[in-house]
C-alpha positions, 0 to 999 in steps of 0.5 A: 799121497796115494794113487788109488786104483781098484786093488781090492781083489789083487792077490797079496804077494810078498815075493816075486818069482822073477827079478823086477824089471829095471829100465833099459840100461840100468844095472844093479840092485832093485829098490825095496818097498816096505813099511816104515815100521812093524807096528803103528799106533793110532789114537782112535780119538784123533780120527785117523792113523798115518802109515809110512811106506818107504823105498830103499835103494835106487830112486831114479825111476818110478815104481809101484805097489798095491796096498790094502787093509786086512781085518784083525781084532779090529774089523773094517766098518766098526773100528776103521774104514777099509782102505785099498789102492796103489802107491806110485813112487815117482823118481826121487820119492822115498816115502809115501803115506797111507791114511786110514780113518778111524770110526769113533765110538764112545764105548771103551774098546780094548786095544784092537789091531788090523793089518796093512799089506803090500802086494803086486810090486812093479819095478821093485821088490817088497820087504821080506818081513815089512811087506805087512805091518800091524796097526794098533787102534789105541782107545783112550776111553775109560772103562766102562764109560768116560763118566767115571773118569774123574773118580777112576783117575783118583782111584776113588771107587767109593765115590762111584754109585754102584748102580750107575756103574752096574748099568754102564757095565751092562750097556758096555757088554750089550753094545760091545758083544752085540747082544741087543737082538739076543736079549730081546729073544730071551725076554720074549721067551720069558714072556711067553712062559708067563703067558702060558702059565696064565693060560693054564690057570684060565683053562683050569678055571674054565674047566671047573667053572664051566665044563664040570658044572651043569648049568643052563648056559653050560652048553653055550659056553663049551668050546665044542658042542659036547662036554667030552669034546671040550675036555679033549680040546682042553687037554690038547690046549694044555699040551700043544703050547708046551711043545712050542715053549720047548722050542722057544726055550731051546732058542733061548739056550742057543742064543747064549746071552750069558756065555757071549757076555762072559766071552766078551768080558774075558776077551777084553780082559785078556787083550788088556793084559797083553798090553799091560806095563810091567808094573801092572803085570806084577800087580795082578800076577797072582790074581789074573787067572781068578779075574779072567775065570771066576770074576768074569763069569760072576759079572756076566751072570750079574749082567744077564740077571738084569734081563731076568729081573725085568722079566720077573717084574713083567710077569708079576704085572701080568698076574696082577692084571689077571687078578684085577680082571677075574677077582678084584677082591684079592688085590689086597692079598696080592699086594700083601704078598709083594710087600711081605716078600720085599720086607723079608728080603730087607730084613734078611739084608739088615739082620745078616749078610750072606757069608762070602768065600772069595777071600778064602778061595783066593787064599787057597789059590795063592797057597796052591800056586806058591806050593807048586812053584816052590817044590824044589824048596819044599823038597830041599828043606823037607817041608812037605808035612808043614805044607800039608798041614797048612793046606788042610787049614786053608781048605778047612776055612773054605769048607766052614765058610761054604757051610755057613753060606749054605745055611744062610741061603737055606734059611733065606729061601724058606723065609721068603717061600713061607710068606706067599703060603701064609697069604694063600692060607688067609685067602683059603679061609677068606675066599672059601667062605665066599665060595660056600656062600655062593658069591665066588665060583670054585674055579675062580677061587682056586685060580686066585690061590694059584695066582697068589702063590705064583706072584709070591714065587715071581717076587721071590725070584725077582728078589733073588735076582737083585741079590745075585746082581748085588753079589756081582758088584765086588767082581765088577769093581775088580774088573773095572780096576783091572781094565783101567790099569796102565799099559805100555801102549801109550809109552810106545805111542810116545816113542813113535811120535818122538822118532825122527821123520822117516825122510830125516833118518838118512842124516844119522849115518854111522857106517863102519869101514868094514861094512858096505851096503847099497841101502842107506837105511842100513847106515842108521845106528842104534843110538842112545842120547842122554839116557837116564833110567831108574826103577820108581819103586827102588828106594835104595837105588832110584837111578840105575843108568845116567848120561848114557850116550853111544852109537852102534853101527848095524851089522856088528856084535856088541858086548855089554860088560860091567860089575854085578848090579851095574845095570847090564840087563837094564841097558839090554831091556832099554835097547829091546824097548821092553822098558823106556828111558826116564830121560833122554832117547834110545833110538832103534831104527823102527824098521828093525825087528828087535828080539830080547832073549832072556837068560831064563829059558821059557817054552810052551809045554803044550805046543809041539817042538816045531810050534815052539821054534817057529813062533817068530815066523810068518809062515812055516813051510817045508823049506823053513822046517829044513832050515830049522833042522840046519840051525839045530845042527849048527848048535849041536842039537841035531838029535832033536831034529827027529821031533820035527816033521820029516819030508814035510809030513807030520809024525807022532813025535812031531805032533807031541807036546814038547813039555816032556822033551824039554824036561828031559834035556839038559840045562845047556841044551835048553839054553841052546834051544832058546838060542835056536828059536831066536836064530829061526826068527832071524831078527835084525837086532838080537839082544842076548842076556848072558848067553855064555852063563854056565856053559862049557868052553866048547859050547861057548865057542860054538855059540860065538861062531854061530853068532858071527855067522848069523851077522856075516850071512845076515841070517843063519842058514838063509838063502845066499842069493838073497843076502844082498837084499837082506838087512844087516844083523846086529847082536848085543849081548851081556857078559860076566867075564870080559874074555867072553866078549873078546870076539865082539866088534864093539864093547860097552863098559858100564861103570858106577860113578860112586858107591854101590848105590850110585848110577852107572855110565857107559863107556864105548871101548 
């Protein structure tokens, strides 16, 4: 379906400075070439994703445009195969398909995405917004591996072997974060340090047994001809490797295995959360920050402890090998050290469990969150003393658990450290007599004691690594639960599958007589067919809407009215596709951008005013800044324009975070600012939740006039010369008073079929 040419180095253009060249004798509008929707969904297991490119307008002549993939969180060569080329529309063709192959992988990947871009139009123009689209790569694998699918589906975590889950988690982190070489560096550095410690013991033994002892063959065993030179050589051999070890340790710190592992875990958690369903978001609302920060860090530490544990085991074997070579008689004592430390560790686990503080810490976080978000209630009912006492009690519980945990750790540390000392004391008595009898050299005796202590230290460290790994299991299980919660991606993918084929959309034409458009795509309605919706967890009213049928032409203003709790907001959210019907279909032409403006005004307080107002723009240049100022003027917010860049230059006021400004303006101005942000984005379909609530009459009238102007001009304060090439603008808004919606073109009235708990139907007025 694609005519490929070498377009890899072609510039990405979405606008042309001159009108397209039309064939001789043609007069009229140019064809528009653009993607069929803003977001495409492809299941990685299917092997490919198909992306439609549409031509709107005249089709009697050929036209072309180039395309290519652009990396995003999904990278070419890892998640998908890069594709580029040229699309050639022959006369009469309206749809072309681009196929992008996926690269399959057994490891779980959070939903990644890349971008497709059109460029270099020939005898056509590119869509102002749909010259590019996003492609989501939907991974249906289970986290961290598909081998746990059955237990995860049944939420039977107790059936999953913890060690097996831990090893699968480690494998996922290492593979996804590409840590193989970095882990090898860490292991090599650890082994170098072990070798250096053995080398120091050998030097000490050589110093005592050879250099400092006057025997007949001493001169022959010296490193250099004189004792003084040998002493200098030994001193140099002790210091010089240490400098190299410092460089190796710096390299280990630089590769930052634990930091990168934590980054990979947090990045995947956050990406998963961004695609969560509404139900999943509600379930993790109070614990998300704790999961992202503390639990991710704990699990990353648990993963890297596996490599440290391997190094400790290798270190013990190296020391044991040294003992076997130099003092075979001490092997039973070394074995006793290992056995005693392991037994003490088992006794510690059996006799007492390390006190945990996770529950108390989480309780404190929830208490602080509730207090900070309910300050108006606390102030109004004069609850400050009670809240202070409550916090003090929670903090006291955290402190008590912290002290108990510290005491437990102290006792455990001393118990484990004592065992190697006891065995070393036995060796002092046992081996000292052999030294006195001349059976063992002094240096060998001292080296054996040092090795026994070293083995004890390494076995103790290995045991502590195991304890730390085990301590990370609850956090690991929590993250596994989190990563397997439901998302909206599958629902969106199902909606995309059920949409009519692009070439069949032209059959669904509902065009009002007062709108004329040369593009057939503008005749597609916003339609509902047999829509039914209910909230699964609402036992008092399981069905909110039933039997909803309507067709809304584009380019109109639609009011949604009805009694309290009739389902007005639910209908708006269905139109905005933030929720999906339980039955039936809600059809919104996929090439239209839909924006749902909540009644609650939300802003990013740490971002500047310009960053808040331009969140929906592809690019915010100087011309867009002037347009934003004009929109503020339309809504009576001209005084806020001083907080925007002046003459294309940033000012201290324009760079300042908007938090203080948002707090200083009135509730009406905040609501108008939220509307201004919607007009700046300029969506084809704007869905407004009660825009006239708590507004004065004059503000209501200003909003109505601005909405009508937005529809009439196909975008507020957009260039008039491009009006004919822009899509129609549609506004759907909910109202409390029928008089507020008299200016609308179409009215949707919600009525309940029975009592207050019955479902509502929709009637078109």
